[in-house]
C-alpha positions as CSV (number, residue, x, y, z in Angstrom):
1,M,53.2,48.8,-7.8
2,L,50.9,50.9,-9.9
3,I,51.2,54.1,-12.0
4,T,49.4,57.0,-10.3
5,S,50.0,59.9,-12.7
6,V,51.9,60.8,-15.9
7,E,53.2,64.3,-16.6
8,I,54.1,65.4,-20.1
9,T,56.0,68.7,-20.2
10,P,56.8,70.3,-23.6
11,I,60.1,72.2,-23.7
12,A,62.1,74.2,-26.2
13,V,65.9,74.4,-26.3
14,Q,68.0,76.9,-28.2
15,D,69.3,75.3,-31.4
16,P,72.2,76.6,-33.7
17,P,71.6,77.3,-37.4
18,L,72.7,73.9,-38.5
19,L,72.3,73.3,-42.2
20,N,71.1,70.1,-43.9
21,S,69.5,68.9,-47.2
22,E,66.1,70.0,-46.1
23,G,67.1,73.5,-44.9
24,V,68.3,74.9,-41.6
25,H,67.4,74.2,-37.9
26,Q,65.0,76.6,-36.3
27,T,65.9,78.8,-33.4
28,H,64.5,76.2,-31.0
29,A,64.3,72.5,-31.0
30,L,61.3,70.8,-29.3
31,R,61.3,67.9,-26.8
32,S,58.8,66.3,-24.4
33,V,59.8,65.3,-20.9
34,I,57.8,62.4,-19.5
35,Q,57.5,61.7,-15.8
36,V,55.6,58.5,-14.8
37,R,54.9,58.4,-11.1
38,T,53.9,55.4,-9.0
39,D,52.2,54.6,-5.7
40,E,55.6,53.6,-4.2
41,G,57.1,57.0,-4.7
42,L,59.2,56.1,-7.8
43,T,59.3,58.3,-10.9
44,G,60.4,57.1,-14.3
45,L,61.8,59.5,-16.8
46,G,61.4,59.6,-20.6
47,E,62.2,62.1,-23.4
48,T,61.0,62.2,-27.0
49,Y,59.9,64.6,-29.8
50,G,58.0,67.7,-28.7
51,D,56.0,69.0,-31.6
52,D,52.3,69.6,-31.2
53,Q,51.3,66.4,-33.0
54,M,53.3,64.2,-30.7
55,L,51.9,66.0,-27.7
56,V,48.4,65.0,-28.8
57,W,49.4,61.4,-28.9
58,L,51.4,61.4,-25.7
59,R,48.7,63.0,-23.7
60,A,46.0,60.7,-25.1
61,V,48.0,57.7,-24.0
62,A,49.0,59.2,-20.6
63,R,45.4,59.5,-19.6
64,K,45.0,55.7,-19.9
65,L,48.0,54.7,-17.8
66,P,47.1,55.5,-14.1
67,G,46.2,52.2,-12.4
68,T,48.5,50.1,-14.6
69,D,51.7,48.2,-13.6
70,P,54.9,49.8,-14.9
71,F,56.3,46.3,-15.3
72,A,53.5,45.4,-17.7
73,T,55.0,46.8,-20.9
74,N,53.0,44.4,-23.1
75,L,49.8,46.0,-21.7
76,L,51.4,49.4,-22.3
77,M,51.9,48.4,-26.0
78,A,48.2,47.3,-26.2
79,T,47.1,50.6,-24.6
80,V,49.2,52.6,-27.1
81,T,47.7,50.6,-30.0
82,E,44.1,51.1,-28.7
83,V,44.6,54.8,-28.3
84,M,46.2,55.3,-31.6
85,E,43.5,53.3,-33.4
86,E,40.9,55.6,-31.8
87,L,42.8,58.6,-33.1
88,A,43.2,57.1,-36.6
89,G,41.2,58.6,-39.4
90,D,41.1,62.1,-37.9
91,S,43.0,64.5,-40.3
92,A,44.1,66.5,-37.3
93,N,46.2,63.5,-36.3
94,E,48.2,63.2,-39.6
95,V,51.9,64.0,-39.3
96,P,52.8,67.2,-41.0
97,V,55.6,67.2,-43.7
98,G,58.9,67.9,-42.1
99,A,57.9,66.8,-38.6
100,G,61.4,65.4,-38.1
101,Y,60.8,61.8,-37.5
102,P,59.7,58.9,-39.8
103,M,55.9,58.4,-39.2
104,A,53.0,58.1,-41.5
105,G,49.7,58.8,-39.6
106,A,48.2,58.2,-36.2
107,A,47.7,54.4,-36.5
108,S,50.8,53.5,-38.5
109,S,53.3,51.0,-37.0
110,K,56.0,53.7,-36.9
111,T,53.8,56.1,-35.0
112,K,52.8,53.5,-32.5
113,A,56.4,52.5,-32.0
114,A,57.5,56.1,-31.4
115,V,54.8,56.8,-28.9
116,F,55.3,53.5,-27.1
117,S,59.1,54.1,-26.8
118,A,58.6,57.3,-24.8
119,F,56.6,55.5,-22.1
120,E,58.6,52.3,-22.2
121,V,61.9,54.1,-21.3
122,A,60.1,55.7,-18.3
123,C,58.7,52.3,-17.2
124,L,62.1,50.7,-17.5
125,D,63.5,53.5,-15.5
126,I,61.0,52.7,-12.8
127,Q,61.7,49.0,-13.0
128,G,65.4,49.6,-12.5
129,K,64.8,51.9,-9.6
130,A,62.5,49.4,-8.0
131,L,65.0,46.6,-8.3
132,G,68.1,48.7,-7.6
133,R,69.6,47.7,-10.9
134,P,70.7,49.8,-13.9
135,L,68.6,49.7,-17.1
136,H,71.3,47.8,-19.0
137,D,70.9,44.9,-16.5
138,L,67.2,44.7,-17.5
139,L,68.3,44.3,-21.1
140,G,70.7,41.4,-20.3
141,G,73.8,43.2,-19.1
142,K,76.3,45.4,-20.7
143,V,79.0,44.1,-23.1
144,R,81.0,47.3,-23.0
145,D,81.6,49.8,-20.2
146,A,81.6,52.9,-22.4
147,V,79.8,53.7,-25.7
148,P,81.7,55.6,-28.4
149,Y,80.2,58.7,-30.0
150,S,81.3,60.6,-33.1
151,A,81.9,64.3,-33.6
152,Y,78.8,65.4,-35.6
153,L,80.0,68.2,-37.9
154,F,77.6,70.6,-39.6
155,Y,77.8,73.3,-42.2
156,K,76.2,76.3,-40.5
157,W,75.5,80.0,-40.5
158,A,77.2,82.2,-37.9
159,E,73.8,83.0,-36.4
160,H,70.0,82.8,-36.9
161,P,68.7,85.9,-38.6
162,D,65.9,86.3,-36.0
163,A,67.1,84.5,-32.9
164,P,66.0,86.0,-29.6
165,Y,69.3,85.1,-28.1
166,P,73.0,85.8,-28.9
167,A,74.9,83.9,-31.6
168,D,76.5,80.6,-30.6
169,S,80.2,80.3,-30.1
170,W,80.9,78.0,-33.1
171,G,80.7,80.6,-35.8
172,E,80.1,80.1,-39.5
173,A,81.3,76.9,-41.2
174,L,80.8,77.0,-45.0
175,T,84.2,76.0,-46.2
176,P,86.5,73.0,-45.9
177,D,88.9,74.9,-43.7
178,A,86.1,76.1,-41.4
179,M,84.9,72.5,-41.1
180,V,88.4,71.3,-40.1
181,A,88.5,74.0,-37.4
182,Q,85.1,72.8,-36.2
183,A,86.3,69.3,-36.0
184,R,89.5,70.3,-34.1
185,R,87.4,72.0,-31.5
186,M,85.1,69.0,-31.1
187,V,88.0,66.6,-30.8
188,E,89.9,68.8,-28.3
189,T,86.8,69.4,-26.2
190,Y,85.2,65.9,-26.2
191,G,88.0,63.6,-27.3
192,F,86.1,62.2,-30.3
193,T,88.0,59.7,-32.3
194,S,85.7,59.6,-35.4
195,L,84.0,62.3,-37.5
196,K,80.6,62.5,-39.2
197,L,79.8,65.3,-41.7
198,K,76.2,66.3,-42.4
199,G,76.3,66.8,-46.1
200,G,73.7,67.6,-48.8
201,V,74.2,71.3,-48.2
202,L,76.9,72.5,-50.6
203,R,77.7,71.2,-54.1
204,P,79.0,67.7,-53.9
205,G,82.4,68.7,-55.2
206,I,82.9,71.1,-52.3
207,E,81.7,68.4,-49.8
208,I,84.3,66.0,-51.4
209,D,86.9,68.6,-50.7
210,T,85.7,68.9,-47.1
211,V,86.0,65.2,-46.5
212,L,89.5,65.1,-48.0
213,A,90.5,68.1,-45.9
214,L,89.2,66.3,-42.8
215,H,91.0,63.1,-43.9
216,D,94.3,65.1,-44.3
217,A,93.8,66.8,-40.9
218,F,92.8,63.5,-39.1
219,P,94.4,60.7,-41.1
220,D,93.7,58.0,-38.5
221,Y,90.1,59.0,-37.9
222,P,87.1,57.1,-39.4
223,I,85.0,59.6,-41.4
224,R,81.5,59.3,-42.7
225,I,79.2,61.7,-44.6
226,D,75.4,61.9,-44.6
227,P,73.7,64.0,-47.4
228,N,70.2,62.9,-46.5
229,A,69.4,61.7,-50.0
230,A,70.3,65.0,-51.6
231,W,72.2,63.2,-54.5
232,T,71.2,61.3,-57.5
233,V,72.6,57.8,-58.0
234,D,75.2,59.0,-60.5
235,V,76.4,61.7,-58.1
236,A,76.5,59.3,-55.2
237,V,78.6,56.8,-57.1
238,E,81.0,59.5,-58.2
239,V,81.4,60.8,-54.7
240,G,81.9,57.3,-53.3
241,Q,84.5,56.5,-55.9
242,R,86.4,59.8,-55.4
243,L,86.4,59.2,-51.6
244,E,87.5,55.6,-51.7
245,G,89.8,55.1,-48.8
246,A,88.7,58.2,-47.0
247,L,85.2,57.2,-45.9
248,E,84.2,54.7,-43.2
249,Y,80.7,54.5,-44.6
250,L,78.4,56.6,-46.8
251,E,75.0,57.3,-45.2
252,D,71.8,57.8,-47.2
253,P,73.4,59.3,-50.3
254,V,70.2,58.6,-52.2
255,G,66.6,57.9,-51.4
256,G,65.1,54.4,-51.1
257,T,66.6,50.9,-50.8
258,P,66.7,50.0,-54.5
259,A,68.7,53.2,-55.3
260,M,71.0,52.5,-52.2
261,A,71.7,49.0,-53.5
262,E,72.5,50.4,-57.0
263,V,75.1,52.7,-55.4
264,A,76.4,50.0,-53.2
265,R,77.3,47.8,-56.2
266,K,79.6,50.6,-57.5
267,V,81.4,51.9,-54.4
268,S,83.7,50.1,-52.0
269,M,82.6,51.5,-48.7
270,P,79.5,50.2,-46.8
271,L,76.2,52.2,-47.1
272,A,74.3,53.2,-43.9
273,T,70.8,54.5,-43.4
274,N,68.3,56.0,-41.0
275,M,66.0,56.9,-43.8
276,C,65.1,53.9,-45.9
277,V,65.2,51.3,-43.1
278,T,63.3,52.8,-40.1
279,A,61.0,49.9,-39.2
280,F,61.0,46.2,-39.1
281,E,59.0,45.9,-42.2
282,D,61.8,47.6,-44.1
283,I,64.4,45.0,-43.3
284,P,63.4,42.2,-45.8
285,E,63.9,44.5,-48.8
286,A,67.3,45.6,-47.5
287,V,68.4,42.0,-47.0
288,R,67.2,41.1,-50.5
289,E,68.9,44.1,-52.1
290,G,72.1,43.7,-50.2
291,A,72.1,47.3,-49.0
292,P,72.3,49.2,-46.9
293,Q,74.7,47.3,-44.8
294,V,74.6,49.5,-41.7
295,I,71.4,50.5,-39.9
296,L,71.4,53.5,-37.6
297,S,69.1,52.4,-34.7
298,D,67.1,54.9,-32.7
299,H,65.0,53.8,-29.8
300,H,62.8,56.8,-30.2
301,F,61.3,55.5,-33.4
302,W,62.1,51.8,-33.5
303,G,59.8,51.1,-30.5
304,G,62.0,51.5,-27.4
305,M,64.8,49.6,-25.8
306,R,63.6,46.0,-26.1
307,Q,62.5,46.5,-29.8
308,S,66.0,47.9,-30.4
309,Q,67.4,44.7,-29.0
310,V,65.2,42.8,-31.5
311,L,66.7,44.9,-34.3
312,D,70.2,44.1,-32.8
313,G,69.4,40.4,-33.1
314,L,68.2,40.7,-36.7
315,C,71.4,42.5,-37.6
316,Q,73.3,39.6,-36.2
317,T,71.2,37.1,-38.1
318,F,71.6,38.9,-41.5
319,G,75.1,40.1,-41.1
320,L,74.2,43.8,-40.8
321,S,75.9,46.3,-38.5
322,L,74.5,49.0,-36.2
323,S,75.4,52.5,-35.5
324,M,73.0,54.9,-33.7
325,H,71.1,57.9,-35.1
326,S,70.7,61.2,-33.3
327,N,68.2,64.0,-33.5
328,T,68.5,67.0,-31.2
329,H,68.3,65.4,-27.8
330,L,69.0,66.0,-24.1
331,G,70.4,63.9,-21.2
332,I,67.5,61.5,-20.7
333,S,67.8,60.4,-24.3
334,L,71.6,60.3,-24.2
335,A,71.3,58.0,-21.1
336,A,68.9,55.7,-22.8
337,M,71.0,55.6,-26.0
338,T,74.1,54.8,-23.9
339,H,72.3,51.9,-22.1
340,F,71.3,50.4,-25.4
341,G,74.8,50.9,-26.8
342,A,76.1,49.1,-23.8
343,V,74.2,45.9,-24.6
344,S,74.2,45.9,-28.4
345,R,76.2,43.1,-30.0
346,S,75.9,44.5,-33.5
347,L,77.2,48.0,-32.7
348,A,80.2,48.3,-35.0
349,Y,80.5,52.0,-35.3
350,S,80.6,55.1,-33.0
351,C,77.1,56.6,-32.5
352,D,75.7,60.0,-33.5
353,T,75.0,62.7,-30.9
354,H,74.0,66.3,-31.0
355,T,75.1,66.9,-27.5
356,P,78.0,69.3,-28.4
357,W,75.5,71.6,-30.1
358,Q,73.2,71.9,-27.1
359,T,73.8,74.6,-24.5
360,E,70.8,73.7,-22.3
361,E,70.1,70.5,-20.3
362,I,67.4,68.9,-18.2
363,I,69.4,66.4,-16.0
364,V,71.5,67.2,-13.0
365,P,75.2,67.3,-14.1
366,G,77.8,64.8,-13.1
367,T,76.4,61.5,-14.4
368,L,77.0,61.7,-18.2
369,G,80.2,63.0,-19.7
370,F,82.5,62.3,-22.6
371,E,85.9,60.8,-22.1
372,N,87.9,60.0,-25.3
373,G,84.7,60.5,-27.2
374,A,82.8,57.9,-25.3
375,V,80.1,58.0,-22.5
376,R,80.6,55.7,-19.6
377,V,77.5,53.6,-19.1
378,P,75.6,54.7,-16.0
379,D,75.4,52.1,-13.2
380,G,72.9,53.8,-11.0
381,P,69.4,52.4,-10.7
382,G,67.3,52.7,-13.9
383,L,68.6,55.3,-16.4
384,G,71.0,56.5,-13.7
385,V,70.2,60.2,-14.2
386,E,68.3,62.7,-12.1
387,L,65.9,65.3,-13.5
388,D,66.7,69.0,-13.0
389,E,63.2,70.3,-12.2
390,D,64.2,73.9,-12.3
391,A,65.7,73.5,-15.8
392,V,62.6,71.8,-17.0
393,A,60.4,74.6,-15.8
394,R,62.7,77.2,-17.4
395,L,62.7,75.3,-20.7
396,H,58.9,74.9,-20.6
397,E,58.6,78.6,-20.2
398,Q,60.9,79.0,-23.2
399,W,58.6,76.7,-25.1
400,V,55.6,78.9,-24.2
401,K,57.4,82.1,-25.4
402,C,59.3,80.9,-28.5
403,G,56.3,80.1,-30.7
404,V,57.9,77.1,-32.4
405,R,55.5,74.1,-32.4
406,T,56.7,71.7,-35.1
407,R,60.0,70.7,-36.7
408,D,60.3,72.8,-39.9
409,D,63.7,73.3,-41.5
410,V,62.2,74.6,-44.8
411,T,60.5,77.8,-43.7
412,P,63.5,79.5,-42.0
413,M,65.6,78.6,-45.0
414,K,63.0,80.2,-47.3
415,A,63.2,83.4,-45.3
416,V,66.8,83.7,-46.4
417,H,66.5,82.0,-49.8
418,P,63.0,82.6,-51.1
419,E,63.4,80.1,-53.9
420,W,64.2,77.2,-51.5
421,T,62.0,74.1,-51.6
422,G,63.9,71.5,-49.5
423,E,63.1,68.9,-52.2
424,T,65.5,66.0,-52.8
425,P,67.4,64.9,-54.7
426,R,68.9,68.4,-55.0
427,F,72.1,67.7,-56.8
428,T,72.4,66.0,-60.2
429,S,76.1,66.8,-60.8
430,L,79.2,67.6,-58.8
């Protein structure tokens, strides 16, 4: 079996005005849909970031793949490396600030891993379809039948000031009471049994009050907060100490592994990250420093499904735990995340997902759904999901018209708050 063609389709999906330490989400989030076709009539699906820079890399690799075997993923990695090295040194291939994923140039290991993962998932989807086996079987078989996800709570505006579509149904959430209401709706709709708050938006004292309000409203629910390094070490320590007993873990309160370790020595809850440990070369320092203790995996930038399994094994070796990071994603990514969650032995916490915030989809409904906050692992061949071609075409047309071409949370915030910089740490006191 050989690959005959690869189609890369950029799409844009409506995104609510979700706030974070860098700024606010734009009116649209960008994704790329990958379709790898073979001479035996099988098509493998992939989904990844969709900014203009990623499209340059994806298309350059796609041109090299016809005539190769979708089972030959080592050759795929070699091809990605060759293409990315060819692109290295060209300033047009440098990642812009705020691109939304942890890369550092066309030939960096992180960039290669992110590009490879998009095609590896599609090739594994083909392999599963060819063998009549679900993707999790290709990874050694599932150890759980359903993967738990967490309610991902955001401070948010009621609407985008310049959105070309009506306001979302969630409304404004800028107070502890509004966040409790948001959490109740998520729990009632999806059955989530844990809560994650995106912090680093309001003053830390208000965010402490928000966590305590959530803890009062959901006393049996694990809760975590992620301020995306918006705090100094002193602030992070004070927040951690004030929230002792109320937090399951504290995610990226400060920037960098040494600072994380300093906080970890003074608070009781584990520290988690998807910012300071985002590649294998980051792990030795984390082990030496003794923090963070929880790594949020993400196959999109760790190098795909099998490299995520390598990360899983290293976590077992060094006594670390896994959760799973989420950026704005759609059904192909949710399926891949769920297959990895099914086989991970170090997965100790519910995973992140933006799914409740998305009103548009690219897969045919009926395969993936939330029951008691968990997604049942698909058992169909490959990823176990089917692409909705009409939806992809519609969202591609939305991409053409919307004008958004890279992840940028700073500029739309500056439009409302001209003094905004998005720089961190932002808060030096409660």
